[in-house]
MMTF fields as JSON, N, C-alpha, C and O atoms, coordinates in Angstrom:
{
  "mmtfVersion": "1.0.0",
  "mmtfProducer": "UNKNOWN",
  "numBonds": 323,
  "numAtoms": 324,
  "numGroups": 81,
  "numChains": 1,
  "numModels": 1,
  "chainsPerModel": [1],
  "groupsPerChain": [81],
  "chainIdList": ["A"],
  "bondAtomList": [4, 2, 8, 6, 12, 10, 16, 14, 20, 18, 24, 22, 28, 26, 32, 30, 36, 34, 40, 38, 44, 42, 48, 46, 52, 50, 56, 54, 60, 58, 64, 62, 68, 66, 72, 70, 76, 74, 80, 78, 84, 82, 88, 86, 92, 90, 96, 94, 100, 98, 104, 102, 108, 106, 112, 110, 116, 114, 120, 118, 124, 122, 128, 126, 132, 130, 136, 134, 140, 138, 144, 142, 148, 146, 152, 150, 156, 154, 160, 158, 164, 162, 168, 166, 172, 170, 176, 174, 180, 178, 184, 182, 188, 186, 192, 190, 196, 194, 200, 198, 204, 202, 208, 206, 212, 210, 216, 214, 220, 218, 224, 222, 228, 226, 232, 230, 236, 234, 240, 238, 244, 242, 248, 246, 252, 250, 256, 254, 260, 258, 264, 262, 268, 266, 272, 270, 276, 274, 280, 278, 284, 282, 288, 286, 292, 290, 296, 294, 300, 298, 304, 302, 308, 306, 312, 310, 316, 314, 320, 318],
  "bondOrderList": [1, 1, 1, 1, 1, 1, 1, 1, 1, 1, 1, 1, 1, 1, 1, 1, 1, 1, 1, 1, 1, 1, 1, 1, 1, 1, 1, 1, 1, 1, 1, 1, 1, 1, 1, 1, 1, 1, 1, 1, 1, 1, 1, 1, 1, 1, 1, 1, 1, 1, 1, 1, 1, 1, 1, 1, 1, 1, 1, 1, 1, 1, 1, 1, 1, 1, 1, 1, 1, 1, 1, 1, 1, 1, 1, 1, 1, 1, 1, 1],
  "groupList": [{"groupName": "MET", "atomNameList": ["N", "CA", "C", "O"], "elementList": ["N", "C", "C", "O"], "formalChargeList": [0, 0, 0, 0], "bondAtomList": [1, 0, 2, 1, 3, 2], "bondOrderList": [1, 1, 2], "singleLetterCode": "M", "chemCompType": "L-PEPTIDE LINKING"}, {"groupName": "CYS", "atomNameList": ["N", "CA", "C", "O"], "elementList": ["N", "C", "C", "O"], "formalChargeList": [0, 0, 0, 0], "bondAtomList": [1, 0, 2, 1, 3, 2], "bondOrderList": [1, 1, 2], "singleLetterCode": "C", "chemCompType": "L-PEPTIDE LINKING"}, {"groupName": "VAL", "atomNameList": ["N", "CA", "C", "O"], "elementList": ["N", "C", "C", "O"], "formalChargeList": [0, 0, 0, 0], "bondAtomList": [1, 0, 2, 1, 3, 2], "bondOrderList": [1, 1, 2], "singleLetterCode": "V", "chemCompType": "L-PEPTIDE LINKING"}, {"groupName": "LEU", "atomNameList": ["N", "CA", "C", "O"], "elementList": ["N", "C", "C", "O"], "formalChargeList": [0, 0, 0, 0], "bondAtomList": [1, 0, 2, 1, 3, 2], "bondOrderList": [1, 1, 2], "singleLetterCode": "L", "chemCompType": "L-PEPTIDE LINKING"}, {"groupName": "HIS", "atomNameList": ["N", "CA", "C", "O"], "elementList": ["N", "C", "C", "O"], "formalChargeList": [0, 0, 0, 0], "bondAtomList": [1, 0, 2, 1, 3, 2], "bondOrderList": [1, 1, 2], "singleLetterCode": "H", "chemCompType": "L-PEPTIDE LINKING"}, {"groupName": "ARG", "atomNameList": ["N", "CA", "C", "O"], "elementList": ["N", "C", "C", "O"], "formalChargeList": [0, 0, 0, 0], "bondAtomList": [1, 0, 2, 1, 3, 2], "bondOrderList": [1, 1, 2], "singleLetterCode": "R", "chemCompType": "L-PEPTIDE LINKING"}, {"groupName": "SER", "atomNameList": ["N", "CA", "C", "O"], "elementList": ["N", "C", "C", "O"], "formalChargeList": [0, 0, 0, 0], "bondAtomList": [1, 0, 2, 1, 3, 2], "bondOrderList": [1, 1, 2], "singleLetterCode": "S", "chemCompType": "L-PEPTIDE LINKING"}, {"groupName": "THR", "atomNameList": ["N", "CA", "C", "O"], "elementList": ["N", "C", "C", "O"], "formalChargeList": [0, 0, 0, 0], "bondAtomList": [1, 0, 2, 1, 3, 2], "bondOrderList": [1, 1, 2], "singleLetterCode": "T", "chemCompType": "L-PEPTIDE LINKING"}, {"groupName": "GLN", "atomNameList": ["N", "CA", "C", "O"], "elementList": ["N", "C", "C", "O"], "formalChargeList": [0, 0, 0, 0], "bondAtomList": [1, 0, 2, 1, 3, 2], "bondOrderList": [1, 1, 2], "singleLetterCode": "Q", "chemCompType": "L-PEPTIDE LINKING"}, {"groupName": "ASP", "atomNameList": ["N", "CA", "C", "O"], "elementList": ["N", "C", "C", "O"], "formalChargeList": [0, 0, 0, 0], "bondAtomList": [1, 0, 2, 1, 3, 2], "bondOrderList": [1, 1, 2], "singleLetterCode": "D", "chemCompType": "L-PEPTIDE LINKING"}, {"groupName": "ILE", "atomNameList": ["N", "CA", "C", "O"], "elementList": ["N", "C", "C", "O"], "formalChargeList": [0, 0, 0, 0], "bondAtomList": [1, 0, 2, 1, 3, 2], "bondOrderList": [1, 1, 2], "singleLetterCode": "I", "chemCompType": "L-PEPTIDE LINKING"}, {"groupName": "GLY", "atomNameList": ["N", "CA", "C", "O"], "elementList": ["N", "C", "C", "O"], "formalChargeList": [0, 0, 0, 0], "bondAtomList": [1, 0, 2, 1, 3, 2], "bondOrderList": [1, 1, 2], "singleLetterCode": "G", "chemCompType": "PEPTIDE LINKING"}, {"groupName": "ASN", "atomNameList": ["N", "CA", "C", "O"], "elementList": ["N", "C", "C", "O"], "formalChargeList": [0, 0, 0, 0], "bondAtomList": [1, 0, 2, 1, 3, 2], "bondOrderList": [1, 1, 2], "singleLetterCode": "N", "chemCompType": "L-PEPTIDE LINKING"}, {"groupName": "GLU", "atomNameList": ["N", "CA", "C", "O"], "elementList": ["N", "C", "C", "O"], "formalChargeList": [0, 0, 0, 0], "bondAtomList": [1, 0, 2, 1, 3, 2], "bondOrderList": [1, 1, 2], "singleLetterCode": "E", "chemCompType": "L-PEPTIDE LINKING"}, {"groupName": "ALA", "atomNameList": ["N", "CA", "C", "O"], "elementList": ["N", "C", "C", "O"], "formalChargeList": [0, 0, 0, 0], "bondAtomList": [1, 0, 2, 1, 3, 2], "bondOrderList": [1, 1, 2], "singleLetterCode": "A", "chemCompType": "L-PEPTIDE LINKING"}, {"groupName": "PRO", "atomNameList": ["N", "CA", "C", "O"], "elementList": ["N", "C", "C", "O"], "formalChargeList": [0, 0, 0, 0], "bondAtomList": [1, 0, 2, 1, 3, 2], "bondOrderList": [1, 1, 2], "singleLetterCode": "P", "chemCompType": "L-PEPTIDE LINKING"}, {"groupName": "TRP", "atomNameList": ["N", "CA", "C", "O"], "elementList": ["N", "C", "C", "O"], "formalChargeList": [0, 0, 0, 0], "bondAtomList": [1, 0, 2, 1, 3, 2], "bondOrderList": [1, 1, 2], "singleLetterCode": "W", "chemCompType": "L-PEPTIDE LINKING"}, {"groupName": "PHE", "atomNameList": ["N", "CA", "C", "O"], "elementList": ["N", "C", "C", "O"], "formalChargeList": [0, 0, 0, 0], "bondAtomList": [1, 0, 2, 1, 3, 2], "bondOrderList": [1, 1, 2], "singleLetterCode": "F", "chemCompType": "L-PEPTIDE LINKING"}, {"groupName": "LYS", "atomNameList": ["N", "CA", "C", "O"], "elementList": ["N", "C", "C", "O"], "formalChargeList": [0, 0, 0, 0], "bondAtomList": [1, 0, 2, 1, 3, 2], "bondOrderList": [1, 1, 2], "singleLetterCode": "K", "chemCompType": "L-PEPTIDE LINKING"}],
  "groupTypeList": [0, 1, 2, 3, 0, 3, 4, 0, 5, 6, 2, 7, 3, 5, 4, 0, 8, 4, 4, 3, 6, 9, 2, 10, 5, 4, 2, 9, 8, 11, 12, 13, 2, 3, 2, 7, 5, 5, 5, 5, 14, 10, 14, 5, 3, 2, 15, 3, 8, 15, 14, 14, 7, 5, 10, 15, 16, 15, 9, 17, 2, 14, 5, 2, 14, 5, 10, 18, 11, 7, 15, 3, 6, 14, 7, 10, 3, 14, 13, 5, 9],
  "groupIdList": [1, 2, 3, 4, 5, 6, 7, 8, 9, 10, 11, 12, 13, 14, 15, 16, 17, 18, 19, 20, 21, 22, 23, 24, 25, 26, 27, 28, 29, 30, 31, 32, 33, 34, 35, 36, 37, 38, 39, 40, 41, 42, 43, 44, 45, 46, 47, 48, 49, 50, 51, 52, 53, 54, 55, 56, 57, 58, 59, 60, 61, 62, 63, 64, 65, 66, 67, 68, 69, 70, 71, 72, 73, 74, 75, 76, 77, 78, 79, 80, 81],
  "secStructList": [7, 7, 3, 3, 3, 6, 6, 3, 3, 3, 3, 3, 2, 2, 2, 2, 2, 2, 1, 1, 2, 2, 2, 2, 2, 2, 2, 2, 6, 6, 7, 7, 3, 3, 3, 3, 3, 6, 6, 3, 3, 3, 3, 3, 3, 7, 7, 1, 1, 7, 4, 4, 4, 7, 7, 7, 7, 7, 7, 2, 2, 2, 2, 2, 2, 2, 2, 2, 7, 1, 7, 2, 2, 2, 2, 2, 2, 2, 2, 2, 7],
  "xCoordList": [43.463, 43.333, 44.217, 44.424, 44.649, 45.568, 45.254, 45.738, 44.338, 43.965, 42.153, 41.527, 41.446, 40.413, 40.089, 40.736, 39.137, 38.82, 37.271, 36.637, 36.694, 35.237, 34.599, 34.717, 33.808, 33.26, 33.716, 33.137, 35.137, 35.683, 37.218, 37.889, 37.616, 38.849, 39.794, 39.348, 41.258, 42.138, 43.136, 43.495, 43.626, 44.822, 45.649, 45.214, 47.262, 47.957, 48.062, 47.654, 48.632, 48.316, 49.437, 49.087, 50.28, 51.286, 50.482, 50.401, 49.836, 48.981, 48.208, 48.246, 47.25, 46.449, 46.568, 45.738, 48.249, 48.686, 48.988, 48.887, 49.378, 49.514, 48.421, 48.607, 47.424, 46.138, 44.97, 44.211, 44.816, 43.718, 42.629, 41.739, 42.501, 41.215, 40.823, 39.62, 41.691, 41.177, 40.444, 39.692, 40.975, 40.433, 39.037, 38.036, 39.043, 37.676, 36.876, 35.678, 37.15, 36.273, 35.525, 34.324, 36.592, 35.748, 34.622, 33.517, 35.184, 34.434, 32.943, 31.934, 32.815, 31.935, 30.975, 29.79, 31.39, 30.766, 29.943, 29.254, 30.137, 29.406, 30.268, 29.724, 31.335, 32.096, 33.129, 33.646, 33.272, 34.166, 35.762, 36.172, 36.359, 38.01, 38.467, 38.273, 39.222, 40.204, 41.532, 42.288, 41.708, 43.221, 44.395, 44.113, 45.617, 46.32, 47.586, 47.773, 48.51, 49.504, 50.516, 50.29, 51.567, 52.483, 51.595, 51.94, 50.466, 49.567, 48.607, 48.026, 48.408, 47.496, 46.448, 46.868, 45.389, 44.37, 44.265, 44.597, 43.822, 43.975, 42.966, 42.915, 42.081, 40.862, 39.994, 40.507, 38.69, 37.724, 37.156, 36.807, 37.089, 36.262, 35.292, 35.432, 34.076, 32.806, 31.817, 32.008, 30.988, 30.384, 29.316, 28.702, 28.958, 27.983, 26.591, 25.972, 26.232, 25.064, 25.314, 26.337, 24.431, 24.457, 24.224, 23.511, 24.796, 24.694, 23.353, 23.098, 22.389, 21.076, 20.262, 19.294, 20.493, 19.768, 20.116, 19.48, 21.106, 21.652, 20.483, 19.559, 20.655, 19.558, 20.52, 21.601, 19.957, 20.873, 20.853, 20.006, 21.941, 21.808, 20.783, 20.676, 20.13, 19.456, 19.986, 21.169, 19.318, 20.2, 19.897, 18.856, 20.773, 20.704, 20.546, 19.821, 21.324, 21.247, 19.773, 19.199, 19.191, 17.683, 16.779, 15.791, 17.101, 16.271, 16.504, 15.476, 17.657, 17.811, 17.142, 16.835, 16.917, 16.623, 15.01, 14.292, 14.588, 13.027, 12.663, 11.725, 13.452, 13.162, 13.328, 12.606, 14.351, 14.839, 14.351, 14.169, 14.091, 13.796, 15.134, 16.058, 14.932, 16.044, 16.948, 16.514, 18.207, 19.572, 19.154, 18.315, 19.743, 19.554, 20.525, 20.243, 21.616, 22.616, 21.97, 22.216, 21.092, 20.237, 19.216, 18.87, 18.619, 17.554, 18.049, 17.563, 18.989, 19.996, 20.359, 20.241, 20.874, 21.35, 20.203, 20.438, 18.812, 17.82, 17.368, 16.937, 17.473, 16.813, 17.979, 17.588, 19.109, 20.202, 19.718, 19.758, 19.172, 18.849, 17.796, 17.577],
  "yCoordList": [-165.201, -164.278, -163.181, -162.88, -162.68, -161.606, -160.357, -159.889, -159.67, -158.302, -158.25, -158.962, -157.351, -157.249, -156.032, -154.988, -156.351, -154.998, -155.067, -156.028, -153.985, -153.845, -155.118, -155.684, -155.47, -156.682, -157.997, -159.078, -157.659, -158.907, -158.934, -157.944, -160.17, -160.557, -160.658, -161.013, -160.273, -160.204, -161.238, -161.138, -162.303, -163.14, -163.215, -163.216, -163.309, -163.338, -165.044, -166.048, -164.986, -166.213, -167.22, -168.392, -166.935, -167.729, -168.108, -169.329, -167.385, -167.775, -168.835, -169.947, -168.373, -169.347, -170.803, -171.693, -170.894, -172.091, -172.97, -174.195, -172.284, -173.045, -173.078, -173.757, -172.482, -172.611, -172.391, -171.432, -173.471, -173.616, -173.627, -172.819, -174.935, -175.421, -174.458, -174.439, -173.511, -172.589, -171.148, -170.301, -171.286, -170.117, -170.842, -170.147, -172.042, -172.558, -172.702, -172.626, -172.892, -173.09, -171.484, -171.256, -170.543, -169.181, -168.852, -168.407, -169.207, -168.862, -169.671, -169.04, -171.024, -171.887, -171.314, -171.618, -170.429, -169.66, -168.344, -167.63, -168.189, -167.145, -165.902, -164.85, -165.916, -164.785, -164.869, -165.915, -163.663, -163.452, -163.345, -162.981, -163.702, -163.577, -163.257, -163.81, -162.04, -161.501, -162.14, -162.25, -162.514, -163.157, -162.141, -161.462, -162.029, -160.882, -161.649, -162.722, -161.107, -161.7, -160.258, -159.553, -160.101, -158.799, -157.44, -156.481, -157.412, -156.46, -156.084, -154.999, -157.102, -156.589, -157.858, -158.964, -157.647, -158.403, -159.552, -159.235, -160.614, -161.45, -162.474, -163.253, -162.425, -163.342, -163.009, -162.479, -163.427, -163.046, -164.597, -165.236, -165.053, -166.345, -165.973, -165.439, -166.414, -166.077, -167.402, -168.346, -167.54, -168.972, -169.166, -168.155, -170.372, -170.609, -169.907, -169.207, -170.273, -170.108, -169.064, -169.227, -168.061, -167.444, -168.382, -169.386, -167.98, -168.971, -169.294, -170.411, -168.192, -168.288, -169.124, -169.641, -169.416, -170.276, -171.879, -172.63, -172.198, -173.646, -174.409, -173.931, -175.5, -176.533, -177.558, -178.076, -177.657, -178.439, -179.698, -180.179, -180.383, -181.813, -182.589, -182.048, -183.476, -184.394, -184.936, -185.266, -185.157, -186.067, -187.597, -188.141, -188.192, -189.526, -190.473, -191.465, -190.105, -191.182, -191.301, -192.378, -189.91, -189.936, -190.617, -191.224, -190.531, -191.233, -192.599, -193.257, -193.258, -194.518, -195.019, -196.209, -194.161, -194.783, -194.78, -195.591, -193.81, -193.84, -195.109, -195.808, -195.437, -196.636, -198.094, -199.027, -198.162, -199.443, -199.517, -200.627, -198.453, -198.692, -198.266, -197.568, -198.973, -198.495, -199.817, -200.954, -199.386, -200.2, -201.502, -201.398, -202.729, -204.06, -203.752, -204.243, -203.018, -202.941, -202.219, -202.622, -201.087, -200.416, -201.033, -200.663, -202.072, -202.889, -203.96, -204.155, -204.566, -205.575, -204.962, -205.609, -203.499, -203.009, -202.613, -202.722, -202.099, -201.947, -202.937, -202.814, -204.221, -205.548, -205.927, -206.371, -205.773, -206.098, -205.533, -206.121, -204.121, -203.387, -203.7, -203.121],
  "zCoordList": [-17.502, -18.683, -18.402, -17.226, -19.141, -19.317, -18.879, -17.849, -19.708, -19.738, -19.712, -20.497, -18.743, -18.74, -19.99, -20.074, -20.767, -21.626, -21.524, -21.959, -20.918, -20.874, -20.387, -19.301, -21.584, -21.478, -21.956, -21.852, -22.634, -23.096, -22.68, -22.39, -22.704, -21.914, -23.243, -24.334, -22.994, -24.147, -23.576, -22.403, -24.433, -24.086, -25.079, -26.23, -24.757, -25.901, -26.53, -25.946, -27.671, -28.536, -27.528, -27.386, -27.091, -26.456, -25.343, -25.201, -24.476, -23.111, -23.481, -22.954, -24.717, -25.381, -25.696, -25.509, -26.419, -26.626, -25.361, -25.421, -24.158, -23.147, -22.106, -21.095, -22.245, -21.156, -22.106, -21.97, -23.254, -23.999, -23.454, -23.718, -22.258, -21.885, -20.915, -20.656, -20.213, -19.437, -20.185, -19.702, -21.441, -22.331, -22.994, -23.168, -23.289, -23.749, -22.651, -22.923, -21.462, -20.364, -20.205, -20.061, -20.278, -20.138, -21.062, -20.752, -22.512, -23.649, -23.503, -23.818, -23.041, -22.697, -21.85, -21.983, -20.896, -19.754, -20.262, -19.535, -21.52, -22.391, -22.456, -22.792, -22.218, -22.192, -23.627, -24.019, -24.219, -25.527, -24.995, -23.893, -25.939, -25.586, -27.022, -28.104, -26.592, -27.923, -27.929, -26.963, -29.041, -29.068, -29.637, -30.625, -29.08, -29.67, -29.911, -29.337, -30.788, -30.859, -31.351, -32.335, -30.436, -30.511, -30.513, -31.203, -29.725, -29.305, -30.328, -30.308, -31.354, -32.515, -32.273, -31.931, -32.435, -32.19, -33.744, -34.887, -33.379, -34.533, -34.7, -35.652, -33.615, -33.726, -32.215, -31.229, -32.32, -31.305, -31.072, -32.065, -30.056, -29.715, -28.773, -27.673, -29.5, -28.927, -28.638, -29.405, -27.818, -27.718, -28.682, -29.022, -29.223, -30.019, -29.787, -30.589, -28.455, -27.946, -26.643, -25.977, -26.313, -25.154, -23.858, -23.844, -23.021, -21.79, -21.233, -20.784, -21.267, -20.488, -21.308, -20.751, -22.774, -23.481, -23.688, -24.427, -22.99, -23.055, -22.454, -21.797, -22.745, -22.419, -21.166, -21.445, -20.034, -18.89, -19.276, -20.028, -18.696, -19.036, -18.199, -17.098, -18.304, -17.498, -16.508, -16.601, -15.39, -14.192, -14.59, -14.222, -15.286, -15.664, -14.489, -14.558, -13.282, -12.221, -11.562, -11.401, -11.168, -11.094, -12.018, -11.605, -13.318, -14.51, -14.266, -14.109, -14.184, -14.1, -12.604, -12.526, -11.449, -10.489, -10.59, -10.006, -11.366, -11.461, -12.206, -11.823, -13.346, -14.146, -13.671, -14.021, -12.847, -12.174, -10.905, -10.405, -10.257, -8.569, -7.845, -8.261, -6.498, -5.509, -6.021, -6.21, -6.177, -6.088, -5.264, -4.369, -5.571, -4.695, -3.557, -2.465, -3.655, -2.694, -1.501, -0.364, -1.722, -0.861, -0.203, 0.919, -0.872, -0.239, 0.76, 1.874, 0.257, 1.118, 2.478, 3.519, 2.434, 3.36, 4.336, 5.539, 3.873, 4.6, 5.34, 6.486, 4.545, 5.228, 6.41, 7.489, 6.207, 7.453, 8.733, 9.814, 8.481, 9.881, 10.596, 11.66]
}
């Protein structure tokens, strides 16, 4: 990010064009980003949801293990010992 402004970061349009994924990641973390062109603010990026209210992704690996049980490879390795 370019400039720290109180609670919001400012980024130039050129920097955003070259580092869009970094800017989006910053917004995804719940921060706002002010986009500037020639030192004039042209846009403000804000997250759709506050970071605290996001629903965490379920642990799919643990879910599959609960449904299917232990993997066959783990059973074979345990029987070899």
